[in-house]
Phi, psi and omega in degrees: 000142190202187170237142179232151176199158178171183178199164169225137189214119186299329183275004176114178184290150169287175174302144182306329181298330182297313180294324178296321178292322177299316179295318180299328182287344179243008185297328179296336180287335181221080185284359185266006178148154179210151182212157175231162177207140179226154172232093184302333183297331182241005179068037185250136180220133177238142173226143184214132172245136193247131167253117185281116178234313175245137182053094186277006183272170178291346180296340181261010179296154178230160359302144182248134184247141176290157183299328181274000176077006184274338191226135178230136188228140162234138196218135175236119177141198179219134172254107189285336179257028184293332181294315178297318179294321179296319178299319178297316181293321177297320179296338180260014172104357181283151174232153186227140178268335184248171182248004182263193186269342185298314183291332175294315178297320178301314181294322176298318178295322180296318182284330184225081182299341177285348180064034177294347181279353189304324181293346180274347184281134172248108182167192177236135185196154165217128183213162174233136181225135178252125177248105189292325180300325179259001181049052184237127171260128178234133171242143186218150181232147185295165188302320184264343181086032179295318180258132183282154175205119180246154176219151184227145174283127173232158182305118177076016181181200178221156170240155181215158180190163175287331184223155184301317185302331182285346180273339186299321180296340182257352185230136181251350181274104182245030179291133182278141178270112182300327181289330174296322176298317179297318176300316181301316186285341180248339179250335184093356178206169178255123188277137175300144010270005181290157164224182179296337181256142179300321190273354183248136183230149170270131171287127183295152174304143178070020180239163173224156177237130176248137175239117183212136177055038175080007183231144178252141175224143182241137177217156177270129179254337189271143174278144175289155175302149183295157179258327188277121182289146177286155182281071181231162178273171178300316180297321177295323178296320177299316179296317178300317182295317179300317181294316184287323177293320177300317178296320180295317178294317181302316180296325184276354174273350182283119179193159176264016180222166180296144181236138176230191181221135167286124181236097183279336187104356174278173184297317187295306181292332178293321178293317177300318178298314181299314181292319179298322179297326179282324187273337185277147176273356180237162175295128185283139174262131179238153186222139183211157171252153176232158177237082181303133179081002179238077188301325182296329186256342187276131181241017188297329179302317184285319180296325178293322178299315180295315180300319180292320182297324186250009173063039181276161172271099193260133178234132181244150176236104176290133182248142178237169176301318181298318180296319179294312184298324183297327186264359183305310180299321180295317178298316179300320181292325179286329180292328175085330177216163180302141186207128193251014176274105185296341180290353172300328182293305176293331177296320177299313182290322176296320179295321178298315177298313184298321182293341177291343186240326183222169178254338181231140176227139174269149180225168178262017183300142175100342183291324179299320181284337179274322190245014178063064185267346184272148181301328184296335179293313179295319180297321180298318180289323182298318186272001176302328180291346178257017184306324182299334187292332182298338181261005182272152180301330182284346185302311182301305180299319181292322178297317180296324180293315180294324180297336181274356180295136175293150184210137169222112187301330185282354176254159183296308181292322178295323177296320178296317179297319178298319179293322178298317180298316180293322180294316183292327177293329182285353176264010178309129182296342177274110188302316178299321179292321179301314180295316182296327184296335177290335185257347185280152178261357182219149176276172184303314185294316180297317180299317182294323183293340183280344186260141178297323180244110182303329180291329175296318179300314180297319180294314179298319182296317179297323178294319180295317177301316180295321179296316179294321180294326178295325177291335191300330180082184181249154355281137184295326187284343182270142178262032181302125184301326181300327176295319179296316180298320180297321179298314182290330175296326181275337192243284187288330178299304180288322188275344178244285188302306186286327175299312180302310185295317181297308187291324181285325178284317182287346172300337180246011182066037178250128177268130178247130181242140187239099183300328182291348178264007175301140182304319181296320179292312182300311183290334177282327187269320188307313185281353182295151182305138182295335180292342175280337181270324181233109182247098186066240177262004181274107180275152181056039185303310181299315183296314181295316181294323181294329185239022185305318184289348182257005181243145171299145181306330181295342181265351187299320182235029183286133177298152179295133173233127177281160177276088189242159167256142182286056182290334177301303176299321182294325179287344172275341185234257191294334180267357182298316179299323178296315179297318179298317180297320178299317180295316185286328187266346185294135177237006181266313185253321184290129181087350176250292178264320187250158182263120178295319180295319178296322178293319176301315182296320179296317179296318181294318179296321179293314182297325181278353181080011178287339179204160175251097180259027184316302188288313182291322180293321177294325175298318180295312182291331175295318178297314184288324177290326174296316182293331177297326178286327191241358187307323181298343186247001185231160175212163182268129176269138178247022179254157176269129179246143174293141178256148180290000000 
């Protein structure tokens, strides 16, 4: 696991300091060494910081060059089936100086510059490869988007990097994209290919970018998961799942450094822990955070049960408001752009703790999107029988009445009110809006009050609805849960969950591996009937049944709990002055794109318990705290730019 950065520029190399600054911005991702390489003849520069996981010798250093000098590679990630691929290449005459996966990938790139072999790779990766005979720079990202990869337009070329900060030395255009702000405030993240800046783009999962003869082109290389279910029974599916998850965990335990597991106490991480305990030849180390005094958010009881059941060496990190507040600026700087998933904060602290003991950690990421783990999936199916009500005259008045109910998610009655609001929005007679409402963090009225110009809010919202609907796939008229799961696997999983985990773990040089994102697991589970994944109100039905004997009984029917920080209660109390100060002092967004008065009203309504603006309010303060760090260098663009 590593950090990569570089650029190609037709007019020649930038000043040497630019590449050095790019490397400095990704050094935390690879604290075990770093190197650069340039080719002045073509204006090409590569930088690489290394985290030693496979082959700890200097033979695996990067940038790595092929023996014939035609191909140069920088690579971030892990190829889990590299041994099988290496054996094939050796049988065909290849020889290797190192024992890791980088040189195997280099040889594959040398032999096939078109990268047609990518579908054979099992792993997570982002890499850049230069093929000198065709004078082609190619950057590529793994199928699911586990590893991030950004690229920026620069005069006469492109720059690329693992993280946003590494692009700044090569790019001077820091104009903010207003629609990216709108996405953040209604989704909680900025969807690829957008970023907060107009000139910087995220390469979509399963895509590659080629730069040749002064022009860039992007294409999709990865196949989508299959749609057609195999002719097997539920019991056979359970057996298949156990076998494939065991194989995925076994592959991810292979390393030349210590490996541990994130254990939140939820079903997903508990299963990974259980399988790892069976597959590992050593006692497994597990790591968790706790929230003392916050019963709604604390899961320590369950993580301890799992640790005891499987005999792990368990370490806990109690978190307080002071600990969370202290790391907010650091977390914002590592995220690179505004990001509203509050669980980035405990993930950062958990990663710091874990890195003190191991170099690699396994996680349960991806299971919710594969097995229908979120409450909204069950709620969506439950209210399908009330679909007719959305077109009735009473729908509008009843929706307005429910929207006015006070709500606090952390209380029983407040939680019911929050669910009612989401349910009534999901009966919207406009099908694209109905679908979008399940994924949005704010209702129409709240979203509109945040914008200086209400018509801008309406325009942004319609675009977001259309963007989500485009992801939804066909057939549009069917509410088949598998379509919804596929959308979130393509959208919120890489742009929210995996972005958070990568940036927060790599801030400490910790590699995180996700067995549920293994190609064999994904392709085996996606086409299975949705009724096997969601049985009534039982979420992850297939997953729980397949591993029932490996879970404590308390987890068999446990309601879904997200990995959250109690920012809702804190924004009503100790964090309220901080939020107020951000709103009052901001000069980047307030009064230009956003409404200061609307933001004040949202904070006051949340603090008074008239509404639960937990998610949208955290998105706002994340944006404003990010702008406080970067405001002297950025401005809002009001022009339309073509998107890749």
